[in-house]
C-alpha positions as CSV (number, residue, x, y, z in Angstrom):
1,X,-50.2,75.6,1.4
2,X,-52.7,75.9,4.2
3,X,-50.8,78.7,5.9
4,X,-50.4,80.6,2.6
5,X,-54.1,80.3,1.9
6,X,-55.2,81.6,5.3
7,X,-52.9,84.6,5.3
8,X,-52.7,85.6,1.6
9,X,-56.4,85.5,0.6
10,X,-57.9,87.3,3.6
11,X,-61.3,85.9,2.7
12,X,-63.8,84.2,5.0
13,X,-63.4,80.5,5.1
14,X,-66.5,78.7,3.9
15,X,-65.2,75.1,4.2
16,X,-62.1,73.0,4.1
17,X,-62.0,69.4,2.8
18,X,-59.4,66.8,2.3
19,X,-58.4,68.4,-1.0
20,X,-60.4,71.6,-1.6
21,X,-60.5,74.8,0.4
22,X,-63.5,77.1,-0.2
23,X,-63.8,80.8,0.6
24,X,-66.5,83.4,0.4
25,X,-65.9,86.1,-2.2
26,X,-68.9,88.5,-2.4
27,X,-72.0,86.6,-3.5
28,X,-70.0,83.7,-4.8
29,X,-67.5,81.1,-3.5
30,X,-63.9,80.7,-4.5
31,X,-63.1,76.9,-4.6
32,X,-59.4,76.0,-4.6
33,X,-58.2,72.5,-5.5
34,X,-54.9,72.0,-3.6
35,X,-52.2,69.4,-4.3
36,X,-53.1,67.6,-1.0
37,X,-53.8,63.9,-1.3
38,X,-55.6,61.5,1.0
39,X,-55.5,57.8,1.4
40,X,-57.5,55.5,3.7
41,X,-59.3,58.7,4.9
42,X,-56.1,60.4,6.0
43,X,-54.6,63.5,4.4
44,X,-50.9,62.7,3.7
45,X,-48.0,65.0,4.6
46,X,-46.8,65.0,1.0
47,X,-48.7,66.6,-1.9
48,X,-48.7,65.6,-5.6
49,X,-47.5,68.3,-8.0
50,X,-50.2,69.6,-10.4
51,X,-52.9,67.4,-8.9
52,X,-55.0,70.4,-7.9
53,X,-54.7,71.9,-11.4
54,X,-55.8,68.6,-13.0
55,X,-58.8,68.3,-10.7
56,X,-59.9,71.8,-11.3
57,X,-59.3,71.9,-15.1
58,X,-61.0,68.5,-15.6
59,X,-64.1,69.7,-13.7
60,X,-64.2,72.9,-15.8
61,X,-63.9,70.7,-18.9
62,X,-66.7,68.4,-17.9
63,X,-68.9,71.3,-16.7
64,X,-68.8,72.7,-20.2
65,X,-69.3,69.3,-21.9
66,X,-72.4,68.4,-19.8
67,X,-74.1,71.7,-19.5
68,X,-76.8,70.6,-22.0
69,X,-77.7,67.8,-19.6
70,X,-77.6,69.8,-16.4
71,X,-76.6,73.3,-15.3
72,X,-73.7,73.6,-12.8
73,X,-72.2,76.0,-10.3
74,X,-69.3,77.3,-12.4
75,X,-69.2,81.0,-12.8
76,X,-65.6,81.4,-14.0
77,X,-62.4,79.4,-13.9
78,X,-59.5,81.5,-12.6
79,X,-56.9,80.9,-15.3
80,X,-55.9,84.4,-16.6
81,X,-54.5,87.7,-15.3
82,X,-57.8,89.2,-16.1
83,X,-59.6,86.8,-13.8
84,X,-57.1,87.4,-11.1
85,X,-57.6,91.1,-11.3
86,X,-61.4,90.8,-11.5
87,X,-61.7,89.1,-8.1
88,X,-59.7,91.3,-5.8
89,X,-59.3,91.7,-2.1
90,X,-59.5,95.4,-1.5
91,X,-56.9,96.6,-4.1
92,X,-54.9,93.4,-4.0
93,X,-55.5,90.9,-6.9
94,X,-55.7,87.2,-6.1
95,X,-52.3,85.6,-5.9
96,X,-50.7,84.1,-9.0
97,X,-50.7,80.5,-7.7
98,X,-54.5,80.3,-7.9
99,X,-54.3,80.2,-11.7
100,X,-55.5,76.9,-13.1
101,X,-56.4,75.4,-9.7
102,X,-59.4,77.6,-8.6
103,X,-62.8,78.5,-9.8
104,X,-65.5,81.0,-8.8
105,X,-68.8,79.2,-8.2
106,X,-72.4,79.9,-7.2
107,X,-73.2,79.5,-3.5
108,X,-75.6,76.6,-3.8
109,X,-77.4,74.7,-1.0
110,X,-75.6,71.4,-1.0
111,X,-77.6,68.1,-0.9
112,X,-75.9,65.8,1.6
113,X,-75.7,62.8,-0.8
114,X,-72.9,61.3,-2.8
115,X,-74.6,60.3,-6.1
116,X,-72.5,57.2,-7.1
117,X,-73.0,55.6,-10.5
118,X,-71.3,52.3,-11.3
119,X,-70.9,51.0,-14.8
120,X,-68.4,48.2,-13.9
121,X,-68.1,46.1,-10.8
122,X,-64.9,46.9,-8.9
123,X,-63.5,48.0,-5.5
124,X,-66.0,47.8,-2.7
125,X,-68.8,46.8,-5.0
126,X,-66.8,43.7,-6.1
127,X,-66.0,42.9,-2.5
128,X,-69.7,43.1,-1.6
129,X,-70.8,41.1,-4.6
130,X,-68.4,38.2,-3.8
131,X,-69.8,38.1,-0.3
132,X,-73.6,38.5,-0.9
133,X,-74.3,38.7,-4.6
134,X,-75.4,42.3,-4.2
135,X,-74.1,45.7,-5.2
136,X,-74.9,48.4,-2.6
137,X,-77.8,46.3,-1.6
138,X,-79.1,45.8,-5.1
139,X,-79.5,42.2,-6.3
140,X,-77.0,41.7,-9.1
141,X,-76.8,39.1,-11.9
142,X,-75.0,35.9,-11.0
143,X,-71.7,35.0,-12.5
144,X,-70.2,38.4,-12.8
145,X,-66.4,38.7,-12.9
146,X,-64.2,41.4,-11.3
147,X,-64.1,44.6,-13.5
148,X,-67.0,43.3,-15.7
149,X,-69.3,45.9,-17.3
150,X,-72.7,45.8,-15.7
151,X,-75.8,45.2,-18.0
152,X,-76.9,48.8,-17.1
153,X,-75.3,51.5,-15.1
154,X,-76.4,51.3,-11.5
155,X,-77.2,54.3,-9.3
156,X,-75.9,53.6,-5.7
157,X,-76.2,56.8,-3.6
158,X,-74.5,57.1,-0.2
159,X,-74.5,59.6,2.6
160,X,-71.9,62.3,2.5
161,X,-70.0,61.8,5.7
162,X,-67.8,64.6,7.1
163,X,-65.6,62.0,8.8
164,X,-65.2,58.3,8.3
165,X,-67.0,56.3,5.6
166,X,-70.1,57.1,3.5
167,X,-73.1,54.8,4.1
168,X,-75.1,53.3,1.2
169,X,-78.7,54.6,0.9
170,X,-81.6,52.4,0.0
171,X,-84.2,54.0,-2.3
172,X,-86.6,54.6,0.5
173,X,-83.9,56.2,2.7
174,X,-82.9,58.5,-0.1
175,X,-86.6,59.6,-0.5
176,X,-86.9,60.2,3.2
177,X,-83.7,62.3,3.1
178,X,-84.4,64.5,0.1
179,X,-88.0,64.0,-1.0
180,X,-89.4,61.9,-3.8
181,X,-89.1,64.5,-6.6
182,X,-85.5,65.3,-5.8
183,X,-84.5,61.7,-5.3
184,X,-85.9,60.9,-8.8
185,X,-84.0,63.8,-10.4
186,X,-80.8,62.9,-8.7
187,X,-80.9,59.4,-10.2
188,X,-82.1,60.6,-13.6
189,X,-79.4,63.2,-13.9
190,X,-76.6,61.1,-12.4
191,X,-77.2,58.3,-14.9
192,X,-77.5,60.8,-17.8
193,X,-74.2,62.5,-16.9
194,X,-72.4,59.2,-16.5
195,X,-73.6,57.7,-19.7
196,X,-72.6,60.8,-21.7
197,X,-69.2,60.9,-20.1
198,X,-68.7,57.1,-20.5
199,X,-69.4,57.3,-24.2
200,X,-67.2,60.3,-24.7
201,X,-64.3,58.9,-22.7
202,X,-64.2,55.4,-24.4
203,X,-63.6,57.1,-27.7
204,X,-60.5,58.5,-26.2
205,X,-59.2,55.3,-24.7
206,X,-60.5,55.6,-21.2
207,X,-63.1,53.5,-19.4
208,X,-65.0,55.3,-16.7
209,X,-65.8,52.4,-14.4
210,X,-67.7,54.5,-11.8
211,X,-68.0,58.0,-10.6
212,X,-69.8,60.2,-8.1
213,X,-71.6,63.5,-8.4
214,X,-72.8,66.1,-6.0
215,X,-75.8,68.4,-6.4
216,X,-77.3,71.4,-4.8
217,X,-80.1,73.9,-5.2
218,X,-79.5,77.4,-6.5
219,X,-82.5,79.8,-7.0
220,X,-84.8,76.7,-6.8
221,X,-82.9,74.9,-9.5
222,X,-81.1,71.6,-9.0
223,X,-77.5,72.0,-10.3
224,X,-74.3,70.0,-10.5
225,X,-71.7,71.2,-7.9
226,X,-68.3,70.5,-6.4
227,X,-66.1,68.5,-8.9
228,X,-67.1,66.3,-11.9
229,X,-65.5,63.3,-13.4
230,X,-62.0,63.6,-12.1
231,X,-59.5,61.0,-11.0
232,X,-60.5,61.7,-7.4
233,X,-64.2,61.2,-7.9
234,X,-64.0,58.5,-10.6
235,X,-62.3,55.3,-11.5
236,X,-60.6,55.7,-14.9
237,X,-59.1,52.7,-16.6
238,X,-56.9,52.4,-19.7
239,X,-59.2,50.8,-22.3
240,X,-56.2,49.3,-24.2
241,X,-55.1,47.4,-21.1
242,X,-58.5,46.4,-19.9
243,X,-58.9,42.7,-19.1
244,X,-62.0,41.4,-17.3
245,X,-61.5,39.2,-14.3
246,X,-58.8,41.2,-12.5
247,X,-58.1,44.5,-10.9
248,X,-57.4,47.2,-13.4
249,X,-54.7,49.9,-13.4
250,X,-56.3,53.3,-12.7
251,X,-55.4,56.9,-13.6
252,X,-55.5,57.9,-9.9
253,X,-53.6,57.6,-6.6
254,X,-53.1,53.8,-6.8
255,X,-49.3,54.1,-6.5
256,X,-49.8,56.0,-3.2
257,X,-52.1,53.3,-1.8
258,X,-49.8,50.5,-2.9
259,X,-46.8,52.1,-1.3
260,X,-48.6,52.8,1.9
261,X,-49.7,49.2,2.1
262,X,-46.1,48.0,1.6
263,X,-44.8,50.4,4.1
264,X,-46.9,48.7,6.8
265,X,-48.3,51.9,8.0
266,X,-51.0,51.1,10.6
267,X,-53.4,53.9,9.3
268,X,-53.5,55.2,12.9
269,X,-50.2,57.0,13.5
270,X,-49.1,60.0,11.5
271,X,-48.9,59.0,7.8
272,X,-45.3,58.7,6.4
273,X,-44.0,61.1,3.7
274,X,-44.1,59.7,0.2
275,X,-40.8,59.0,-1.6
276,X,-40.1,61.0,-4.8
277,X,-40.7,58.1,-7.2
278,X,-44.2,57.5,-5.8
279,X,-45.0,61.2,-6.0
280,X,-43.9,61.4,-9.6
281,X,-45.7,58.2,-10.7
282,X,-48.9,59.5,-9.2
283,X,-48.5,63.0,-10.7
284,X,-48.0,61.4,-14.1
285,X,-51.2,59.4,-13.8
286,X,-53.2,62.6,-13.1
287,X,-51.5,64.4,-16.0
288,X,-52.2,61.5,-18.3
289,X,-55.9,61.4,-17.4
290,X,-56.1,65.1,-18.2
291,X,-54.3,64.7,-21.6
292,X,-56.3,61.7,-22.8
293,X,-59.7,63.2,-21.9
294,X,-59.1,66.7,-23.1
295,X,-56.4,66.2,-25.8
296,X,-54.3,69.0,-24.2
297,X,-51.1,68.9,-22.3
298,X,-51.5,70.3,-18.8
299,X,-49.1,73.2,-19.4
300,X,-51.6,74.6,-22.0
301,X,-54.1,75.6,-19.2
302,X,-52.0,78.8,-18.9
303,X,-51.8,79.6,-22.6
């Protein structure tokens, strides 16, 4: 898809991430969610069908649901022929394959912080807790079990690394990086967004164990940017299967991680191509997350 993007769009490249490609279109940005998938900080040679559409459409869904809490960068989701024709390159409309997987957004000044909110203890937080009794440096209650809900959601921001791993930020470090007023707003809005989404999702059978947000400034206003509450930025669990004290099945790329571990890939050489069964199992998890949260089958994004 990269070659197609570079030749078909003829737009200045703004940035290219592991999953998203962003281009400049006039005074706005065109953000495209591809079907690329990464694991262990490596982009794999095999994509996941419909993954980009799920990421894009879920972000659009949540941007609408949470607008009363915080404004965001969404200008328009590119889902229709009208939208394709509206944003043209000379006299050439945007290509059809952009439908459903792209959005036009405001060109905000990104804040270099990953605003992580944890409602349950899992993953790296559980590993740290077992070792030191802390979660991202915060003293945590004793006796917690894996996947247990925390007494209150915990704001645990990190740096936003271009390569390698993000580094946890202590409160003083966050203030030094962005200023006290912005640091306070990042925490306040991150927690409010998480709590709203958590309560909404649990009524639809999904536990949002943790998530991360990104923010930026546009016309002096702090707004929500990038993606929001997707399987790539969040840990979604099936509430009906939830059992405290063990690792939970997630609506994400866990089948990919599991297969890569079993393949004995050393995480240094070129990543192996995924087998069809793993691709389909992963795609189904992304589609399920979309369906349970929105109540719509993925094909309906085009209707």
